[in-house]
Structure formats: C-alpha cells, structure tokens
N, C-alpha and C positions, 0 to 999 in steps of 0.2 A: 673503539675498534674501527679500523678503516673499512671502506666499502669493499675493497679487494679481499681483505681477510674474511669478511662476512660472506662474500660470494663464494670464496674458496671453501668455507665451512659448509655452506649449503650444498655445494656440488659434491663434496666428500660424503656428507650425510645422505644425500639422495642415492649415490652409488652404493653405499653400504646397505641402505634399505632395499634397493632393487635386488642386490645380490642375495640378501637373506630371503626375500620374498620368492625369488626364483628357486632357491634351494628348498624352501618349504613346498612349493608347487610340485617340483620334481619328486620329492619324498611322497607327497600325497598321491600322485599318479602311480608311483611304484606300489604303494600300499593298496590302491584300488585294483591294480592288475595282478597282485601277488598270487591269489588263488589260481588264476588262469595261467600265470607263468609256471607255477609249481606243477599244474596238470600237464602243461606242455613239456615239462622236463621229466615227466614220468611218475611224479608223486601221485599216488592213488588215494583219492578220497572223494566222497560224493560232493559235487560242486555246491549243491543247495541243501546239504545235510547239516548236522550239528557239530561236525568236527572243526570247521573253520568258524571263528567268531564273526559271523556276518553282521554287518551294520556297526561294528566297532570302528567307526570311520572318522577321519579328520575333516571331512568335507564342510561341516557347519562351522567348525573352528577356523578353517582356512578362509571361508567367506568373511567371517568377522575380522580376520587378520588382514585380508585384502582391503576391506573398508577402512581399517585403522591406519595401515601403512601408506596407502596412496592418497595424495591430496585431492585428486579429482575423483568424484564419485562415479562419473561416467567411465573413466579409464578403469577404475576398480571393478565395475560391473563387467566391462568388456574382458578384462583379464580373467575374472572368475568364469565367465561363459566360455572363453577359449580353453581354459583348464578343464572344464567339464567335458567339452567336445573332444579334446585330446584323449582324456581318459576313456571315453566311450568308444572312440575310434580304435583305441588300443584293445579294448575288449573284443571288438569285431575282428580285428586283425589276428588276434590270438586264437579265437574260437571258430571263426568263419560263420558265426551265427549273428546275422544282422539284427534279429529281433531280441537278442540278449543285450545288445548295446542300445538300440533305439526301438522303443515300444510305445504303445498307445499312451501310457501314463507319463512318458518322459518329459513332455513340455511342462506338465504340472510340477514334476519333481525338480526340474530346472528352476522354475519360478520360485518354489519354496527354498531352494538352496541360494538363489540370487538375492532373496530378501534379507539374508544375513549381512550382505555387503553394506546397505545403508545403516543397519544396526551397528556394525563395527565403525562406520564413519561417524555416527553419533557419539560413540564412546570417545572418539578422538576430539571432535569439535563441539560437542554439545555441552550442556551444563555439568556433565559428569567428568569432563576432561581434566580439569585442574587436579582432581584427586585420583586419577587413574593409577598412578604409581603408588598410592597409599593402600593400606589394608582395605579401606572402604571401597576405593575404586577397583581394586582387584576383585573383591567380592561382587561388585556390580558387573564386572566383565564375565565372571563365572555365571551369575544369574542370567545375564543376557544370552549366553550360550544355551543355558537350559530352557529358557523361553523359546528360543529358536527351535530347539529339539521338540518341545511339546507342540508347537505350531505345525511343524513338519508332520508329526505323528497324527495330529487331529485332521489336518487338511487332506493329506494323501490317503489316509485310510477311509475318510468319508467319501472321497472320490472313488476309491476301490469298491466300497459298498454300493455306491450309486450306479456304477458302470458294469460290475461283474455279475453274471447271471447266477453264480453259485450262492449268492447271498439273497435271502428273502428281503423284500423291500418293506420291512417293518422294524420296530425297535429290537426285536429278537435278532434279526439278521445283522443290524448295525452293531449290536453288542457282540455278536459272534466275530464280526470282522475286526473290531478293536481288540478283542480278547486274543485272537490268533496272532495279532501283530505285536503283542506284548514282549515276547522274547527279542524281537528285532528292535523295538523301542528301548528296551533295557540296555541292549548293547550300544545303540546309538547314543543314549543318555550318558553311559559310561565313557564312550569314546569322545563325545563332545566335551565332557567335563575334563577328561585327561588332557586332550590336546589344547583346549582353551587355557587350562592351567599353565601350560608351557608357553604357548605362543603369545599370550597376553599377560605373562607374569611380569612383576616389577623389574626383574633382572633383564628380561628380553626388551622391555620398553626403554630401559636406560641405555641399552646398546643401540636401539633404533633411534631414540631421541634423547641424546645427552642434554643436560640442563642448559648448556651453552647454546644449543641449537633450537630448543623447543620454543622459546618465546618468539624468536624470529620467524619460525614456521607458522605459528599461530597468528602473528601480526600480519604476515603476508596473506594468509587465508582470509582473515577478516577484511583486508583491503580488497581482495578479489571478489568477496561476496557482496560488497556494497554496490 
C-alpha cells in the first residue's frame, strides 16, 4: 500500500472518529441539561426529587470513550474537561444559579470524572487492546466502567462525609452518608453500564477503528511513545 493511500486512510479515520466523538459529547451535554431544559419549557417536576432518574448519566462512559478514541492522552483530558465545563455553564445559564453549576465539591467531581480518561486510554493502548473487540475485551471495557463508577461513589461520598456538618464524624455518620447515596450510585451504575455497552461495543469500535487502520494507528503510537 502506498504512503499516500495510508495517509489518506489515516486522515479519513481521524475525521470519522472526531465526528463521532463530537456527536457523543453533544448528546451527553443535552442529557445533562435535559431536566433544566424541561423545567425552562414549563414541565413541572421537582428538580431534585424522584421523578427524574438522577445520576443515570453517560459522563463516566464518555470519559472512557474520549480516552479510547483520542490518541493523545493530554488532548483527551482537555476535551473531557472542556465538555464538563460546557455542561455546567449550561446549567448556570438555564437556572441562573451559579452554585448549582459550580459548588464546593465540583473540583473533586471533575477529578473523579477525568480519571476515566486514562482508563479508556489504557483500554486502547494497554495489554487489553488486542482483544478489545472480542467478547473478553468487551467484558473488560464494561468492568472498567463499573470500576470507575465504584471509585466515584467511594471517593466523592467520603469527601461529602468529611466536609458536610450534617454527618457525624464517626463510622455511623460515614455509613449514613454512603447509604443515602445508594439510589444515586445505583442509577450511575446502570447509566455507566448502559452507555459503556454502546460506546465501547465491538460494533462501535469496528466503525472507529477498521482492521485496515488499527495496526497503523497502534504502530504510530508505539513510535511516538519511544
């Protein structure tokens, strides 16, 4: 195959991946803003009640997807951070409540969400990569998403317990904090599993990285890392 043909294939593949990633990011922002959009349109429900499936979110799966799709880990982290900021700026714009968009725990939430990016990057470039499109690799992708979800639950709720005065600073208060967060954790677990199953499915990965392009991509990444 000529170098021109290889270069053309890489360019086409990159454009395809960027287009799909942008579509995923736009969808995720819309999903994040949906309850606020509905409220702005006059749909009446309690914003933080039980009607809307809070925490059934694609955020963790999108972080994995960014890390998998983009060759540069730094670029992937920057894209994910920009996406998070756009979503929260949208919440502020729709509600007029700055503290709903940016609050004391937000930096930690961002950090926990951003940690999914290197996890997704590892799925693409690490020892798991050759089997990512197989049943075993698909299972590993789902498992990685669930690990990210558990880490988010453990870290953020420990920080809530440590910083919020309504929880007693003992094991009872810690247990109360984790127990009250279980409904949100359940929804996040289901959402992460659902969206990871789609975004890192063998079908999606074959669209993103056809066999004719994958080896060239990996060879280039190995050369770059030397």
